[in-house]
C-alpha positions in Angstrom: 1.5 4.3 -19.0 -2.2 5.3 -19.2 -4.9 3.9 -16.9 -6.6 0.7 -18.1 -10.0 -0.9 -17.5 -10.0 -4.1 -15.6 -13.2 -6.2 -15.1 -13.8 -9.1 -12.8 -16.6 -11.0 -11.2 -17.6 -9.8 -7.7 -18.4 -11.9 -4.7 -22.2 -11.3 -5.2 -22.1 -12.3 -8.8 -22.0 -8.8 -10.3 -19.4 -7.6 -12.8 -17.0 -5.2 -11.1 -15.4 -2.4 -13.1 -11.9 -1.5 -12.0 -9.2 0.9 -13.0 -5.7 -0.4 -13.4 -2.7 1.9 -13.0 0.2 0.0 -14.7 3.7 0.6 -13.4 5.1 3.8 -14.9 8.6 2.6 -14.5 10.4 -0.7 -13.9 7.7 -3.1 -12.5 8.2 -4.0 -8.9 4.9 -5.6 -8.1 1.2 -5.3 -8.0 -1.3 -4.0 -5.4 -5.0 -3.4 -4.8 -6.4 -0.2 -3.2 -9.6 -0.4 -1.2 -11.4 2.9 -0.9 -13.1 4.4 2.1 -16.9 3.9 2.9 -18.1 7.3 1.5 -15.5 7.3 -1.4 -15.1 5.4 -4.6 -12.3 4.2 -6.9 -12.0 7.7 -8.3 -11.7 9.5 -5.0 -8.8 11.9 -4.6 -7.0 9.6 -2.2 -7.5 6.4 -4.3 -6.5 8.1 -7.5 -3.5 10.0 -6.2 -2.0 7.2 -4.2 -2.5 4.6 -7.0 -0.8 6.8 -9.5 2.0 7.8 -7.1 2.7 4.1 -6.5 2.6 3.4 -10.2 5.3 6.0 -10.6 7.3 4.0 -8.1 6.9 0.8 -10.2 4.0 -0.7 -8.2 0.9 -1.3 -10.4 -2.4 -0.7 -8.6 -6.0 -1.9 -9.2 -8.7 0.3 -7.7 -12.4 -0.5 -8.0 -15.8 0.5 -6.6 -17.3 -1.5 -3.8 -21.1 -2.2 -4.1 -23.1 0.9 -3.3 -20.2 3.3 -4.0 -18.8 4.8 -7.1 -18.8 8.6 -6.7 -21.2 11.2 -5.6 -23.6 10.8 -8.6 -24.0 7.1 -8.2 -27.5 5.7 -7.6 -28.2 4.4 -4.2 -27.3 0.7 -3.7 -27.0 -1.7 -0.8 -23.4 -1.8 0.6 -22.5 -4.8 2.7 -19.1 -5.0 4.5 -18.8 -8.8 3.8 -19.2 -8.0 0.1 -16.3 -5.6 0.3 -14.0 -8.2 1.8 -15.2 -10.8 -0.8 -14.6 -8.4 -3.7 -11.0 -7.8 -2.6 -10.4 -11.6 -2.6 -12.0 -11.9 -6.0 -10.0 -9.0 -7.4 -6.7 -10.5 -6.2 -7.5 -13.8 -7.8 -8.6 -12.1 -11.0 -5.3 -10.2 -11.1 -3.3 -13.3 -10.5 -5.1 -15.1 -13.3 -4.3 -12.1 -15.6 -0.5 -12.5 -14.8 -0.4 -9.6 -12.3 -0.4 -11.4 -8.9 -0.8 -8.7 -6.1 1.6 -8.8 -3.3 0.2 -5.8 -1.4 -3.2 -4.8 -0.1 -3.8 -1.1 0.7 -7.0 0.1 2.3 -8.2 3.6 3.3 -10.5 3.9 6.3 -13.1 1.1 6.2 -11.2 -0.2 3.2 -8.3 -0.6 5.5 -10.2 -3.0 7.8 -11.5 -4.9 4.7 -7.9 -5.2 3.4 -6.8 -6.6 6.8 -9.6 -9.2 6.8 -9.2 -10.1 3.1 -5.5 -10.8 3.5 -6.3 -13.8 5.7 -7.8 -15.5 2.6 -5.0 -14.6 0.2 -1.7 -16.4 0.8 -0.1 -14.5 -2.0 -0.5 -11.2 -0.2 2.9 -10.4 1.4 2.0 -7.2 3.2 -0.9 -4.9 4.2 -1.0 -1.1 4.5 -4.0 0.6 6.3 -4.6 4.3 6.0 -6.7 6.0 8.7 -8.4 2.6 9.5 -10.8 2.2 12.4 -10.1 -0.5 15.0 -13.7 -1.6 14.9 -15.9 -1.8 11.8 -18.9 -0.6 13.8 -17.2 2.8 14.0 -18.7 3.6 10.6 -22.1 3.9 12.2 -20.9 7.1 13.9 -21.3 8.7 10.5 -25.1 8.0 10.5 -27.6 10.3 12.1 -29.4 8.6 15.1 -32.7 9.1 13.4 -31.5 7.2 10.3 -30.3 4.3 12.4 -33.6 4.1 14.1 -35.4 4.1 10.7 -33.2 1.3 9.4 -33.8 -0.8 12.5 -37.6 -0.2 12.4 -38.2 -0.5 8.6 -35.4 -2.9 7.7 -34.1 -0.5 5.0 -33.8 3.3 4.5 -32.1 5.7 2.2 -29.7 7.9 4.2 -27.3 10.7 3.3 -23.7 10.5 4.5 -21.0 13.1 3.5 -23.5 14.6 1.0 -24.2 11.3 -0.8 -27.2 9.0 -0.7 -26.9 5.4 0.5 -29.6 2.7 0.6 -28.8 0.9 3.9 -30.4 -2.4 5.0 -30.5 -3.7 8.6 -28.1 -6.5 7.4 -25.4 -3.9 7.0 -25.8 -2.8 10.6 -25.7 -6.4 11.8 -22.7 -7.2 9.7 -20.5 -4.3 10.9 -21.5 -4.9 14.6 -20.3 -8.6 14.3 -16.8 -7.9 13.0 -13.7 -8.0 15.2 -10.9 -6.2 13.5 -8.4 -6.4 16.3 -8.8 -10.2 16.3 -8.0 -10.3 12.6 -5.0 -8.0 13.1 -3.7 -10.3 15.8 -3.8 -13.3 13.5 -2.7 -11.4 10.3 0.8 -12.9 10.2 1.8 -10.4 7.6 3.8 -7.2 7.8 1.5 -4.3 8.6 1.9 -0.6 8.0 -0.5 1.8 9.8 -0.7 5.4 8.5 -2.8 7.8 10.5 -3.1 11.5 11.1 -3.0 12.5 14.8 -5.7 15.1 14.2 -8.1 12.9 12.2 -11.6 14.0 13.3 -13.4 11.1 11.6 -11.4 8.1 12.8 -9.4 9.2 15.9 -5.7 8.4 16.4 -6.7 6.0 19.3 -7.8 3.5 16.6 -4.3 3.4 15.2 -3.0 2.7 18.7 -5.4 -0.1 19.3 -4.5 -1.8 15.9 -0.8 -1.3 16.6 -1.0 -2.9 20.0 -3.1 -5.8 18.6 -0.8 -6.5 15.7 2.2 -8.8 15.9 5.6 -7.8 14.5 6.7 -6.8 11.9 4.5 -3.7 12.3 5.1 -0.1 11.5 3.4 3.2 12.2 3.7 6.4 10.1 2.2 9.7 11.2 0.4 11.6 8.5 0.9 14.8 10.6 -1.7 17.5 9.6 -3.5 15.4 6.9 -7.3 15.2 7.0 -9.1 11.9 7.0 -9.7 11.9 3.2 -6.1 13.0 2.3 -7.5 15.8 0.2 -4.2 17.6 -0.1 -2.1 16.2 -2.9 1.1 16.5 -0.8 -0.5 14.2 1.9 -1.5 11.6 -0.7 2.0 11.7 -2.3 3.6 11.4 1.2 1.5 8.4 2.1 2.3 6.7 -1.3 6.1 7.3 -0.9 6.0 5.8 2.6 4.0 2.8 1.4 6.4 2.2 -1.5 9.5 2.5 0.6 8.1 0.2 3.3 6.7 -2.4 0.9 10.0 -2.6 -1.1 11.4 -5.4 1.1 8.2 -7.5 0.7 7.7 -7.1 -3.0 9.1 -9.7 -5.5 12.8 -9.1 -6.2 13.6 -7.4 -9.5 14.9 -9.8 -12.1 18.6 -9.6 -12.7 18.5 -11.3 -16.1 18.6 -8.1 -18.1 21.2 -7.4 -20.9 24.1 -5.7 -19.2 25.8 -2.6 -20.6 29.1 -1.1 -19.8 29.4 1.3 -16.8 30.7 4.9 -17.2 34.4 5.5 -16.3 36.5 8.6 -16.6 33.8 11.0 -18.0 35.1 14.6 -17.7 33.4 17.9 -18.2 35.4 21.1 -18.5 34.5 24.7 -19.3 35.6 25.7 -22.8 35.5 29.5 -22.1 33.0 30.0 -25.0 29.9 31.6 -23.8 28.8 31.4 -20.2 27.9 27.7 -19.9 29.5 25.7 -22.7 31.2 22.6 -21.4 33.3 20.0 -23.3 32.6 16.4 -22.3 35.3 13.8 -22.9 35.3 10.0 -22.4 38.1 8.1 -24.0 38.4 9.3 -27.6 34.9 10.7 -27.6 34.1 14.4 -27.4 30.7 16.2 -27.2 29.6 19.7 -26.1 27.0 20.4 -23.4 25.3 23.8 -23.1 22.1 25.5 -22.3 19.8 27.4 -24.7 20.3 31.1 -25.3 17.3 32.2 -23.3 18.9 30.9 -20.1 22.4 32.2 -20.8 24.0 29.6 -23.1 24.9 29.4 -26.7 22.6 26.5 -27.6 25.7 24.7 -28.9 25.1 21.3 -27.2 22.7 19.1 -25.2 21.6 20.5 -21.8 22.4 18.3 -18.7 18.9 17.0 -18.5 18.9 16.3 -22.3 22.1 14.2 -21.7 20.3 12.3 -18.9 17.3 11.7 -21.3 19.8 10.7 -24.0 21.3 8.1 -21.7 17.9 6.7 -21.0 16.9 6.7 -24.6 20.2 5.1 -25.8 20.1 2.5 -23.0 16.5 1.6 -23.9 17.3 1.0 -27.6 20.5 -0.9 -26.9 18.7 -3.2 -24.3 15.9 -3.9 -26.7 18.4 -4.7 -29.5 20.4 -7.1 -27.3 17.2 -8.8 -26.2 15.8 -9.1 -29.7 19.0 -10.6 -31.1 19.2 -13.0 -28.2 15.6 -14.2 -28.9 15.9 -14.1 -32.6 13.1 -11.6 -33.0 12.9 -9.9 -36.4 13.4 -6.4 -35.0 14.7 -4.2 -37.9 15.1 -0.9 -36.0 14.2 0.5 -32.6 13.7 4.2 -31.6 13.1 5.8 -28.2 11.9 9.4 -27.7 12.4 10.7 -24.1 10.9 13.8 -22.7 11.7 15.3 -19.3 9.2 17.3 -17.2 9.1 18.7 -13.7 5.7 17.8 -12.1 5.0 20.1 -9.1 2.3 17.8 -7.7 4.5 14.7 -7.8 7.1 13.3 -5.5 9.7 12.8 -6.9 9.0 15.6 -9.3 11.0 14.4 -12.3 9.0 12.6 -15.0 10.7 11.0 -18.0 8.2 10.0 -20.7 9.5 7.4 -23.1 7.9 6.7 -26.5 9.1 3.6 -28.3 8.8 2.7 -31.9 9.7 -0.8 -33.2 10.1 -1.5 -36.9 10.0 -5.0 -38.4 7.6 -7.9 -38.9 7.1 -8.5 -35.2 4.0 -10.2 -33.8 2.1 -8.8 -30.8 3.8 -11.1 -28.3 7.3 -10.2 -29.5 6.5 -6.5 -29.4 5.1 -6.9 -25.8 8.3 -8.7 -24.7 10.7 -6.2 -26.3 8.7 -3.3 -24.8 8.8 -4.9 -21.4 12.6 -5.5 -21.5 13.1 -1.9 -22.7 11.1 -0.6 -19.8 13.6 -2.3 -17.5 16.9 -1.2 -19.1 19.9 -0.6 -16.7 19.7 3.2 -16.8 15.9 2.9 -16.1 16.8 0.8 -13.0 19.4 3.4 -11.9 16.9 6.2 -12.2 14.2 4.3 -10.4 16.3 2.9 -7.6 18.4 6.0 -7.0 22.2 6.2 -6.8 25.0 7.0 -4.5 26.9 10.1 -5.7 30.2 10.9 -4.0 32.2 14.1 -4.5 35.9 14.8 -3.7 37.9 17.9 -4.2 41.5 17.9 -5.6 43.9 20.7 -5.6 44.1 23.1 -8.6 47.1 21.8 -10.6 48.3 25.4 -11.5 47.9 26.7 -7.9 50.0 23.8 -6.6 52.8 24.1 -9.1 56.2 25.2 -7.5 56.8 27.5 -10.5 53.8 29.7 -9.5 
């Protein structure tokens, strides 16, 4: 699903503009992503991780802290306490909108803010911190010594960090010096995932060690290997997202089991027909269809390709599930259609993307359409694709070779 705008009131009274990445598959829960100090909600790490988690079924809100918002933003006055407050307000706004977050994810200084904000949010079930410092004051190592002296002497100064201007007040320096992240970690009382690259030259790996020692169980550490601090390589962002999704799965709300149930497959056989190079006859009970590949890849084009059959299963299951639900609720659904496309996305993990376009005919109101669409987005085949499956293979003897007459 496309990104959406999400507005909420920040801790200092300003209106905060966020970007919501809705779950691209069966919804598993909601999360908030807190970006790093020199980043913004549209940074590579924030965008890639949020979208990768959305593909895993975890919807993510990302927003700009005060004084951030990308390299072209005008200087403002960041304050660490405001960052923490914004996370609390964002979580409450999401809950009020029917998307209660269960997971906080923070990158670098955003990771420490997520750890601190979780203490004020009983609905947060788990926290993931990426390349987070063990003390907030570490951010001052990114300032030139002369800039720090000017801020102390003048009370405020515009400085440049990572090629971007920031208007920093003395209150920011006092704020970060007063924070004790390790104390917050020790009293977090939530599952904690720490992801850190051993060769991070912005926030050293020793910070992850300090946080891990301070934290109580359950706690988990994942090495990001050769990643840089900002996770600028897409494979590093995708890896971090997959680790977060797998780890968080046990702490997210359980998937509802009240979906319409369809029959499982039994005794489906595929046998070569001898026509062309790839044509296959598929039989199940009294039903018979052909599978093949297009002529350009060696087939006759006489039937659906294997991936088209998978897409057909998803499309059919979606329509059947919506029909069963509409009939159960008495909704005036006259006819449902589902178009499914399959693509290989080289910058995604997993790389398979099934895009589903649904059309609903009939005098349905907006609430009925929303409910039918939501149930179609969680059909049994969708759940199977999203959760993964156990595929077992066994070999039987060739009947002709085993015959005593041969």
